[in-house]
N, C-alpha and C positions, 0 to 999 in steps of 0.2 A: 483843404485841410482834412486830415484823417478823422473821420467821425468818431473813432474810438478814443481819440485824444481830447475830445470835447468834454465839458463838464456834464454831470448828470442832468442838470436843467436844460442844457443845450441839446443833449441827446433825446430827452423827453419831447422837446418841441420838434426835433427832427423826426422822431418816430411818428408823432401825430401827423406831421406834414406828409410823410411818406405814405401813411395809410390813406390820407385824403387823395393822394395822387394815384392810388392803386398799386403802390410798390410794397405789396404785402410781405414778401419774403424778407426784404431788407428791414422793414419795420419790425417784423417778428424777431430778427436777430438783435435789434436794439432793445426791444422789450425783455428779451432773455437776459441780456447783459445787465440791464437796470434792475431786474428782479433779483439777480445774484448779488449785486452791489448794495442795494438799498433794502431796508426792512420796511416795505410799503405794500399793504394788501391791495390797494387800488392798482398799482403797477402789475402785480401778479394777476389781477383780474383782466387787465388789458392784454397781457401775454396769453392768458387762457382763452379769452374770447377770440383772438386772432388765430391762435393755434387750432382751435376747434373749427374755425372758418376754413382753414387750409387743410383740414383732415387729420391733424395730429391730435387725435382724441385722448390718448393716454397722457400726453404732455399737458393738455388742457385740464384733465381731471386732477393731475398732480398739482398744477398751479392753483386751481380753485381750492383744493384741500389745504395747501400751504397758506393761501390767503385767509382761510377761516382760522387756521392756527395762529396766524399773525395778528388778526383783528376779528374777534368774534362778533363785532357789531356791524359788519358790512353786509347788508341783506343781499346784495347782488351776487356775492360769492356763493351764497347758499342756492340762489336761483340758478346760477350758471351750472353749478354742480348737479342740481336736480335735473336740469335739462339734459345733461349727458346721461344720467341714470335712466331717465325716461326713454331716451333713444335706445337703451339696452334692455328695456322692459323690466327694469329693476324698480318697480313702482312703489313698493313698500318703503324702501330707503329714500326714494325721491320725496315721498309724502312727508317724511320726517324733516328733511331739509327745507321744504317749502313752508311747513308750519313754523319752523324757526325763523325763516325770513319774514313771515307775517307778524311774528311777535316783535320784530324789529321795525318793520315798516309796512303799512297797509298799502296794497297795490292791486289794481284791477288785473294786471297781467299775472301776478303771483296767485291771486285767488283763482283765476281761470286755470292756470297750470295745475294747481292743487285739485280743482274740480275734475280736470281731465284725468289726472292720476287716480283719483278716487273712483271714477267710472271704470277704469281698467282693473280696479280692485273689487268691482261689483258692490261698491258702497254708494249707490245712486242717491240716497237721501242726503248723505253728507256732501256728495258732489253738488247737488242742487243748492244746498245752503251756501257753498263757496261761490258758485256761479252767480247766485243772486246777490251776494256781497260784492262781487266784482261789478255788477250792474248798478248797485247803489253808489259806488264810487265813480263809475263811468257809464251812464245810461246809453252811450252810443257804441259800446264795445262789442263788435260783431262776433268775436270768438266766443264770448260768454253766451250770447243768444244762440249761436250755432250748437254749442255743446249741451245747453239746456234742451234744445229741440231734439237732439239725439236721445236724450233720456226720455223725453215725453212721447216720442213717436212709438214707443212700445206700449203705452197705456192710454194716451190721449192724442189721437191723430190731429184733431182740430187745434189743440194747443200747440202741437209741434209745428203745424203749418204756419200758425201765427208767429211763432218764434223764428222760423226760417225767414219769413217775410221781414221781421224786425232786423235780422242780420243783413238782409239784402237792402233794406232801407239805409242802414248804416254804411254798407259798402256794396253798391250795385254790381261790382265786378268780382264778387266773392264766388269763385268757381265752385267750391265745395258745397256752398249753400244752394246754389242753383242745382247741382247734381242731386243732393239729398232731397230737396223739395220736389224735383222732377220725379224721383223714384217714389216718394211718398204719394204723390198725385197719381202716378201710374198704377200703384197697387189698387186704387179704386177703379180706375179705367184709363186706357191709353189715350187720354184727351190731348187736344191741341195745346192746352196749357202745360201739361206735363212734358210734351215734346219740346215746347219752347224752352223750358228751363234746362232740359238735358242738352239741347243743341247749343244753348248759350254756354253751358259748362264746357262742351267740346271746343267751342270757339275760344274760350278763355284759357283752357288747359288741354290742348289737343293730345298731350302725352299721358293723360290719366286713363288707365285701363278700366277702372271702375265705371267711369262715365260711358265708355264705349260699350261695355257689357250692359249697363242699364238701358242705353238707347237701343241696342240690339234687341233686348227683351221687349221693350215697348213696341218696336216695329213688328216683331214676331207675333206678339199678343194681338196686334191690330191686323195681322194677316199679310203684312208686307214682307214676305220672306226674302225677296231679292234685295231689298234695302237693308234688312237685318243682318244678312250674312257678312257683308263687308265690314260692319261695325265689330262683329265678333272676330273676324280675321285681323282687323287692325289691333284689337286688344291682344290677340295672340302674338302678333308681331312685336308689340311694345313690351310684353312680358311673357316670353316663350317658356319660362320655367314656372309658370303659375297655372295650376290645374283648372281653376274656375273658368277662364275663357274657353279652354279646350272642351270641357264637358258641357259648357253652355251652348257652343256651336254644335256639339254632338247631339244635344237635345233637339235642336232644330232638324238636323238630318234624320234623327230617329223618328220625329213626328211625320216626316215625309217618306218614311220607310226606305230611306237610302242607307241600307244596312252597312255596306262596305265603308262609306265615308264616316258614318257614325262610329263604327267599331274602331277604325284607325284613330279617331280622335279620343275615344275613351281609353284606348291602349296608351296613348301618349299622356293622358291625364293621370292615370294610375302609375305611370312610370316616373313622371316628374314629381308627383307627390303621392307616394304609396300610403300615406296616413290620412288621406282625404276620404272620409266616409261617404260623402255625397257622390264623389266620382265612382266609388265602388258600387254604391247602391244603384246609381243610374245605369252603369254598365250591366249590372245584374238584371235590372229591369228589361233592358234591350235584349239581352241574351235570352231571357225568358220568352219574350215575344217571338224570337226566332226559333224557339224550341230547343235551345242548347241548355237543358236543365242542369247538367253537371257543372258547366262553367258558370252559369248564372248563380248556382248555389254557392260556389267557391267565393265569388265576389261579394255576395250578400253576407256570407259568414265573416269575411274580412271587415265589411262595413260595421257589423255588429260587434266584432272584437275591438274596434276602435271606439264605437259609441254603443254600449250595450242597451241604451234606452231609445235607439233609433227605431221608432214604431213602423215606419214605412218599410224599412229593410226587413224587420221581423215578420211583417205581414206577407211580403213577397216570398220570403224564405219558406214560410209555411205552405204557400201555394205551389212551390216547386218540389216539395218533399215527396 
């Protein structure tokens, strides 16, 4: 029987069954048809959710916005739309929709999403309040613990460590929590405990460049250069257009006075991201060590043009003048 000749109820059941079987493209076609035929916000949300999953972000946004116009009382339409806006770094608008969702229904997920959004808007106090509200609703919600820890690590390292551990108690396989806890511990000393958490993060999420960079830095800090270099190289392989792994490995070569290798990596770093002040500052520092004052000065000036408050770049520039 042609599925398009079925009743709306039959097609809804079929769309749900197709999703369960992993037949996402066919299911999305049915959700699209049903969304056009029926004035139903929940169907529009089903279309939006699956469209987003398949990478049709503009379609998903339109469907969520239409769902809100169709029924202003459906909280998950606001949450879905906010998720798309967060993905585009449109945090101010996302916060408005998440607050509206919370007016309709209190949810640990929504409180946490709003907390994350407010962190991105540098509203840490408001973010903390929302994350704590999430934990009052669900004391085992690892994402809320994790994001509270990210706030606390700037001002209270002991509290941050405790919160990362709470996140890991709720989910022992939470790779990001292992990574950030490992880095937090490494900042004090490159201990076996710090290394354990970073290696566990690599095991759980081997494609995470941040973890590779963190582990490389721990090994370098401990003096194990031969083990550190492959971690930075893997990070570069995973994210070749990201400057940070490039200049991180260049830092290692610079510390060994392997000038040719370091310079090649610094060149790549400032090429892939000309607006990275740290890449320019590091390159300028190395060039100063080599005695190339003119080129060092040029990169340090670029670093300061990007970040006028960059004290280290300013100090180095004064030394090469």
